[in-house]
C-alpha positions in Angstrom: 20.2 -8.5 26.8 23.8 -7.9 28.0 26.3 -7.9 25.2 29.9 -7.2 26.1 32.1 -4.9 24.1 34.6 -7.8 23.7 31.9 -9.9 22.0 31.1 -7.1 19.6 34.8 -6.4 18.8 35.4 -10.1 18.2 32.4 -10.2 15.8 33.6 -7.2 13.9 37.1 -8.6 13.7 35.8 -11.9 12.2 33.6 -10.0 9.8 36.5 -7.7 8.6 38.8 -10.7 8.3 36.2 -12.7 6.3 35.6 -9.7 4.0 39.4 -9.2 3.4 39.9 -13.0 2.8 37.0 -13.2 0.4 38.2 -10.2 -1.5 41.7 -11.5 -1.9 40.4 -15.0 -2.9 38.1 -13.6 -5.6 40.7 -11.2 -6.9 43.1 -14.1 -7.6 40.6 -16.4 -9.4 41.3 -16.7 -13.1 38.6 -15.3 -15.5 37.7 -18.8 -16.7 36.6 -19.9 -13.2 34.4 -16.9 -12.5 31.2 -18.5 -13.9 31.4 -21.7 -11.8 32.3 -19.6 -8.8 29.3 -17.4 -9.4 27.1 -20.5 -9.6 28.4 -21.7 -6.3 27.8 -18.4 -4.6 24.2 -18.4 -6.0 23.7 -21.8 -4.4 25.0 -20.5 -1.1 22.7 -17.4 -1.4 19.8 -19.7 -2.0 20.6 -21.5 1.2 20.7 -18.3 3.2 17.4 -17.3 1.6 15.8 -20.5 2.9 17.3 -19.8 6.4 16.0 -16.3 6.4 12.5 -17.5 5.5 12.7 -19.9 8.4 13.7 -17.0 10.8 10.9 -14.8 9.3 8.3 -17.6 9.7 9.3 -18.3 13.3 7.9 -15.0 14.6 9.7 -15.3 17.9 9.8 -11.5 18.7 9.2 -8.4 16.7 13.0 -7.9 16.4 13.6 -11.3 14.8 10.6 -10.8 12.5 12.1 -7.5 11.2 15.5 -9.0 10.8 14.1 -12.0 9.1 12.2 -9.8 6.6 15.3 -7.7 5.9 17.3 -11.0 5.4 14.7 -12.3 3.0 14.8 -9.1 0.9 18.6 -9.0 0.9 18.9 -12.7 0.0 16.4 -12.5 -2.7 18.2 -9.5 -4.3 21.5 -11.4 -4.0 20.1 -14.5 -5.7 18.3 -12.7 -8.5 21.3 -10.5 -9.2 23.6 -13.4 -9.1 21.6 -15.4 -11.6 21.3 -12.4 -14.0 25.1 -11.8 -13.9 25.8 -15.6 -14.3 23.5 -15.6 -17.3 25.2 -12.6 -18.8 28.6 -14.2 -18.3 27.5 -17.5 -19.9 26.3 -15.6 -22.9 29.8 -14.3 -23.4 31.1 -17.9 -23.9 28.6 -18.7 -26.7 30.0 -18.6 -30.2 29.0 -15.6 -32.2 27.6 -15.8 -35.7 30.1 -14.7 -38.3 28.8 -12.0 -40.6 28.1 -13.3 -44.1 30.1 -12.0 -47.0 28.4 -9.4 -49.1 28.0 -11.9 -52.0 26.1 -14.4 -49.9 23.8 -11.7 -48.5 23.0 -10.5 -52.0 22.4 -14.1 -53.2 19.9 -14.6 -50.4 18.1 -11.3 -51.1 17.8 -12.1 -54.8 16.2 -15.5 -54.4 
């Protein structure tokens, strides 16, 4: 396997550029849109989980099997964590129960 330095540098450049662009995009999203954005990223993570399962199931070489296993673990952690965070964020939007006045609480306790 002959991989040139130019190929590796190009890949690292694209990775760094994508990371910077993603960070700047997320940083400028209003708070109200974070929950739908999280739901979208959960869907994309689920797609990557399916792809990593396909790679793992292919068993082409030992190297691809190991990479497929690592990808399945990482994707699973990403999907589960994303759903937990999205659930927590959605709970923030639910209306809270207002505390009852002391008179109403005493009336309920007395009856």
